[in-house]
N, CA, C and O atoms as a GROMACS GRO file, in nm:
protein
  284
    1MET      N    1  11.433   6.489  10.982
    1MET     CA    2  11.324   6.567  11.028
    1MET      C    3  11.193   6.505  10.968
    1MET      O    4  11.111   6.575  10.909
    2THR      N    5  11.177   6.375  10.985
    2THR     CA    6  11.050   6.320  10.928
    2THR      C    7  10.945   6.352  11.015
    2THR      O    8  10.959   6.351  11.138
    3GLY      N    9  10.829   6.382  10.951
    3GLY     CA   10  10.706   6.409  11.022
    3GLY      C   11  10.700   6.558  11.083
    3GLY      O   12  10.600   6.603  11.140
    4ILE      N   13  10.810   6.621  11.065
    4ILE     CA   14  10.799   6.751  11.120
    4ILE      C   15  10.807   6.866  11.009
    4ILE      O   16  10.908   6.884  10.941
    5ARG      N   17  10.695   6.939  10.998
    5ARG     CA   18  10.691   7.027  10.892
    5ARG      C   19  10.734   7.166  10.949
    5ARG      O   20  10.683   7.213  11.051
    6ARG      N   21  10.833   7.229  10.876
    6ARG     CA   22  10.869   7.356  10.923
    6ARG      C   23  10.790   7.469  10.865
    6ARG      O   24  10.780   7.476  10.743
    7VAL      N   25  10.738   7.551  10.936
    7VAL     CA   26  10.658   7.668  10.899
    7VAL      C   27  10.747   7.803  10.915
    7VAL      O   28  10.793   7.840  11.023
    8ARG      N   29  10.762   7.862  10.808
    8ARG     CA   30  10.839   7.980  10.816
    8ARG      C   31  10.728   8.108  10.831
    8ARG      O   32  10.637   8.128  10.751
    9THR      N   33  10.753   8.174  10.928
    9THR     CA   34  10.669   8.298  10.957
    9THR      C   35  10.742   8.420  10.911
    9THR      O   36  10.860   8.443  10.936
   10LEU      N   37  10.663   8.495  10.843
   10LEU     CA   38  10.709   8.623  10.793
   10LEU      C   39  10.647   8.734  10.870
   10LEU      O   40  10.525   8.740  10.888
   11ALA      N   41  10.740   8.831  10.920
   11ALA     CA   42  10.679   8.947  10.994
   11ALA      C   43  10.616   9.039  10.896
   11ALA      O   44  10.667   9.078  10.790
   12LEU      N   45  10.486   9.071  10.948
   12LEU     CA   46  10.414   9.164  10.849
   12LEU      C   47  10.463   9.309  10.879
   12LEU      O   48  10.474   9.352  10.994
   13ASP      N   49  10.492   9.380  10.770
   13ASP     CA   50  10.546   9.514  10.782
   13ASP      C   51  10.409   9.603  10.765
   13ASP      O   52  10.347   9.613  10.659
   14VAL      N   53  10.372   9.667  10.895
   14VAL     CA   54  10.246   9.737  10.882
   14VAL      C   55  10.268   9.858  10.782
   14VAL      O   56  10.176   9.886  10.704
   15SER      N   57  10.375   9.925  10.782
   15SER     CA   58  10.386  10.036  10.695
   15SER      C   59  10.387   9.992  10.550
   15SER      O   60  10.338  10.072  10.469
   16ALA      N   61  10.432   9.883  10.508
   16ALA     CA   62  10.405   9.838  10.371
   16ALA      C   63  10.263   9.816  10.341
   16ALA      O   64  10.215   9.853  10.234
   17LEU      N   65  10.191   9.755  10.434
   17LEU     CA   66  10.040   9.735  10.415
   17LEU      C   67   9.974   9.865  10.398
   17LEU      O   68   9.892   9.895  10.312
   18ASN      N   69  10.025   9.945  10.499
   18ASN     CA   70   9.953  10.095  10.486
   18ASN      C   71   9.974  10.166  10.355
   18ASN      O   72   9.890  10.240  10.305
   19SER      N   73  10.080  10.142  10.307
   19SER     CA   74  10.126  10.196  10.169
   19SER      C   75  10.036  10.125  10.053
   19SER      O   76   9.985  10.189   9.962
   20LEU      N   77  10.024   9.990  10.067
   20LEU     CA   78   9.937   9.931   9.974
   20LEU      C   79   9.796   9.978   9.986
   20LEU      O   80   9.731  10.002   9.884
   21CYS      N   81   9.744   9.994  10.110
   21CYS     CA   82   9.610  10.041  10.121
   21CYS      C   83   9.596  10.188  10.062
   21CYS      O   84   9.491  10.220  10.006
   22SER      N   85   9.694  10.272  10.075
   22SER     CA   86   9.683  10.395  10.014
   22SER      C   87   9.678  10.388   9.863
   22SER      O   88   9.598  10.459   9.802
   23SER      N   89   9.759  10.307   9.801
   23SER     CA   90   9.762  10.284   9.662
   23SER      C   91   9.638  10.227   9.618
   23SER      O   92   9.595  10.265   9.509
   24LEU      N   93   9.570  10.137   9.689
   24LEU     CA   94   9.457  10.083   9.647
   24LEU      C   95   9.342  10.189   9.660
   24LEU      O   96   9.249  10.185   9.579
   25ASP      N   97   9.346  10.278   9.755
   25ASP     CA   98   9.247  10.380   9.759
   25ASP      C   99   9.255  10.488   9.643
   25ASP      O  100   9.154  10.539   9.594
   26ASP      N  101   9.385  10.519   9.603
   26ASP     CA  102   9.404  10.599   9.492
   26ASP      C  103   9.362  10.530   9.359
   26ASP      O  104   9.319  10.604   9.271
   27LEU      N  105   9.368  10.402   9.337
   27LEU     CA  106   9.326  10.323   9.225
   27LEU      C  107   9.175  10.327   9.232
   27LEU      O  108   9.109  10.349   9.130
   28ILE      N  109   9.112  10.304   9.362
   28ILE     CA  110   8.964  10.318   9.348
   28ILE      C  111   8.912  10.440   9.311
   28ILE      O  112   8.807  10.442   9.246
   29THR      N  113   8.975  10.556   9.346
   29THR     CA  114   8.927  10.686   9.310
   29THR      C  115   8.947  10.708   9.174
   29THR      O  116   8.863  10.779   9.119
   30ARG      N  117   9.046  10.662   9.102
   30ARG     CA  118   9.068  10.680   8.964
   30ARG      C  119   8.970  10.595   8.875
   30ARG      O  120   8.918  10.630   8.770
   31LEU      N  121   8.958  10.483   8.938
   31LEU     CA  122   8.850  10.404   8.859
   31LEU      C  123   8.709  10.455   8.872
   31LEU      O  124   8.631  10.445   8.777
   32GLY      N  125   8.675  10.506   8.981
   32GLY     CA  126   8.541  10.570   8.998
   32GLY      C  127   8.520  10.683   8.881
   32GLY      O  128   8.422  10.691   8.806
   33GLU      N  129   8.631  10.765   8.884
   33GLU     CA  130   8.629  10.887   8.786
   33GLU      C  131   8.606  10.827   8.655
   33GLU      O  132   8.516  10.874   8.587
   34LEU      N  133   8.677  10.727   8.608
   34LEU     CA  134   8.678  10.673   8.477
   34LEU      C  135   8.540  10.616   8.446
   34LEU      O  136   8.478  10.632   8.341
   35SER      N  137   8.499  10.549   8.551
   35SER     CA  138   8.358  10.482   8.522
   35SER      C  139   8.248  10.588   8.507
   35SER      O  140   8.153  10.566   8.433
   36ARG      N  141   8.259  10.708   8.578
   36ARG     CA  142   8.143  10.812   8.561
   36ARG      C  143   8.188  10.878   8.420
   36ARG      O  144   8.098  10.934   8.358
   37ALA      N  145   8.305  10.878   8.369
   37ALA     CA  146   8.328  10.945   8.248
   37ALA      C  147   8.289  10.875   8.120
   37ALA      O  148   8.283  10.930   8.010
   38VAL      N  149   8.261  10.736   8.145
   38VAL     CA  150   8.235  10.666   8.016
   38VAL      C  151   8.082  10.666   8.008
   38VAL      O  152   8.015  10.568   8.044
   39ALA      N  153   8.027  10.784   7.957
   39ALA     CA  154   7.888  10.810   7.936
   39ALA      C  155   7.832  10.742   7.803
   39ALA      O  156   7.714  10.710   7.795
   40ASP      N  157   7.913  10.723   7.708
   40ASP     CA  158   7.869  10.678   7.579
   40ASP      C  159   7.874  10.519   7.578
   40ASP      O  160   7.824  10.463   7.481
   41ASP      N  161   7.921  10.456   7.662
   41ASP     CA  162   7.921  10.302   7.667
   41ASP      C  163   7.891  10.262   7.817
   41ASP      O  164   7.973  10.254   7.908
   42GLU      N  165   7.746  10.236   7.824
   42GLU     CA  166   7.701  10.214   7.969
   42GLU      C  167   7.752  10.080   8.009
   42GLU      O  168   7.777  10.063   8.128
   43GLU      N  169   7.771   9.978   7.920
   43GLU     CA  170   7.816   9.846   7.952
   43GLU      C  171   7.960   9.850   8.008
   43GLU      O  172   7.995   9.784   8.106
   44VAL      N  173   8.037   9.930   7.942
   44VAL     CA  174   8.180   9.946   8.004
   44VAL      C  175   8.175  10.006   8.142
   44VAL      O  176   8.236   9.955   8.237
   45GLY      N  177   8.101  10.118   8.153
   45GLY     CA  178   8.075  10.174   8.278
   45GLY      C  179   8.035  10.088   8.383
   45GLY      O  180   8.097  10.093   8.490
   46ALA      N  181   7.938  10.009   8.368
   46ALA     CA  182   7.891   9.905   8.458
   46ALA      C  183   8.010   9.809   8.501
   46ALA      O  184   8.031   9.780   8.618
   47GLU      N  185   8.077   9.769   8.406
   47GLU     CA  186   8.203   9.680   8.432
   47GLU      C  187   8.291   9.748   8.534
   47GLU      O  188   8.322   9.697   8.642
   48LEU      N  189   8.333   9.883   8.484
   48LEU     CA  190   8.430   9.958   8.571
   48LEU      C  191   8.366   9.975   8.721
   48LEU      O  192   8.433   9.963   8.823
   49ARG      N  193   8.248  10.000   8.718
   49ARG     CA  194   8.183  10.017   8.862
   49ARG      C  195   8.188   9.893   8.932
   49ARG      O  196   8.213   9.897   9.052
   50GLU      N  197   8.169   9.787   8.878
   50GLU     CA  198   8.182   9.643   8.945
   50GLU      C  199   8.317   9.628   8.994
   50GLU      O  200   8.334   9.594   9.111
   51VAL      N  201   8.422   9.652   8.912
   51VAL     CA  202   8.565   9.650   8.954
   51VAL      C  203   8.582   9.741   9.075
   51VAL      O  204   8.637   9.699   9.177
   52GLU      N  205   8.539   9.855   9.067
   52GLU     CA  206   8.548   9.960   9.170
   52GLU      C  207   8.477   9.892   9.294
   52GLU      O  208   8.538   9.899   9.401
   53ARG      N  209   8.375   9.837   9.293
   53ARG     CA  210   8.314   9.778   9.404
   53ARG      C  211   8.391   9.675   9.465
   53ARG      O  212   8.411   9.671   9.587
   54GLN      N  213   8.432   9.598   9.390
   54GLN     CA  214   8.522   9.473   9.437
   54GLN      C  215   8.650   9.528   9.497
   54GLN      O  216   8.693   9.482   9.602
   55LEU      N  217   8.709   9.624   9.433
   55LEU     CA  218   8.841   9.684   9.504
   55LEU      C  219   8.806   9.747   9.636
   55LEU      O  220   8.883   9.740   9.731
   56ASP      N  221   8.690   9.810   9.643
   56ASP     CA  222   8.653   9.880   9.758
   56ASP      C  223   8.640   9.763   9.882
   56ASP      O  224   8.691   9.776   9.994
   57THR      N  225   8.576   9.670   9.844
   57THR     CA  226   8.569   9.551   9.928
   57THR      C  227   8.694   9.500   9.981
   57THR      O  228   8.713   9.472  10.100
   58ALA      N  229   8.788   9.488   9.876
   58ALA     CA  230   8.918   9.442   9.921
   58ALA      C  231   9.000   9.542  10.009
   58ALA      O  232   9.080   9.503  10.094
   59SER      N  233   8.976   9.667   9.984
   59SER     CA  234   9.026   9.776  10.067
   59SER      C  235   8.983   9.760  10.216
   59SER      O  236   9.060   9.766  10.311
   60ARG      N  237   8.858   9.742  10.221
   60ARG     CA  238   8.803   9.721  10.374
   60ARG      C  239   8.856   9.606  10.420
   60ARG      O  240   8.896   9.618  10.536
   61ARG      N  241   8.874   9.496  10.371
   61ARG     CA  242   8.942   9.371  10.413
   61ARG      C  243   9.082   9.397  10.455
   61ARG      O  244   9.125   9.354  10.562
   62LEU      N  245   9.155   9.470  10.372
   62LEU     CA  246   9.296   9.505  10.405
   62LEU      C  247   9.307   9.598  10.538
   62LEU      O  248   9.388   9.574  10.626
   63ILE      N  249   9.226   9.698  10.542
   63ILE     CA  250   9.219   9.779  10.657
   63ILE      C  251   9.196   9.689  10.781
   63ILE      O  252   9.267   9.708  10.881
   64LYS      N  253   9.101   9.592  10.780
   64LYS     CA  254   9.066   9.505  10.878
   64LYS      C  255   9.191   9.420  10.923
   64LYS      O  256   9.221   9.400  11.041
   65ALA      N  257   9.258   9.374  10.817
   65ALA     CA  258   9.378   9.295  10.838
   65ALA      C  259   9.484   9.381  10.925
   65ALA      O  260   9.533   9.342  11.031
   66ILE      N  261   9.510   9.499  10.866
   66ILE     CA  262   9.611   9.590  10.907
   66ILE      C  263   9.579   9.615  11.080
   66ILE      O  264   9.666   9.608  11.167
   67ARG      N  265   9.454   9.641  11.102
   67ARG     CA  266   9.412   9.659  11.236
   67ARG      C  267   9.431   9.539  11.325
   67ARG      O  268   9.458   9.556  11.444
   68ARG      N  269   9.420   9.424  11.275
   68ARG     CA  270   9.453   9.306  11.344
   68ARG      C  271   9.600   9.281  11.377
   68ARG      O  272   9.639   9.235  11.484
   69VAL      N  273   9.682   9.317  11.268
   69VAL     CA  274   9.825   9.306  11.280
   69VAL      C  275   9.898   9.406  11.372
   69VAL      O  276   9.996   9.383  11.442
   70ASP      N  277   9.825   9.530  11.355
   70ASP     CA  278   9.886   9.649  11.437
   70ASP      C  279   9.846   9.646  11.586
   70ASP      O  280   9.916   9.701  11.671
   71GLY      N  281   9.734   9.581  11.618
   71GLY     CA  282   9.690   9.558  11.744
   71GLY      C  283   9.627   9.688  11.801
   71GLY      O  284   9.581   9.689  11.915
   0.00000   0.00000   0.00000
């Protein structure tokens, strides 16, 4: 099979993606609570809020991907 490249397609499991989305939302919530609880170290709080922001962006992108797959 020279010159022919086989591409293996994996069926996306929407329920698994939804489960990941739910876990990510829980993580974002917990991280937000922790970032607000770190009153004595503003630098650490700022870092945690940045991670929370980036995970929130990832969550929105995951939701968008799920909607595309789920049609």
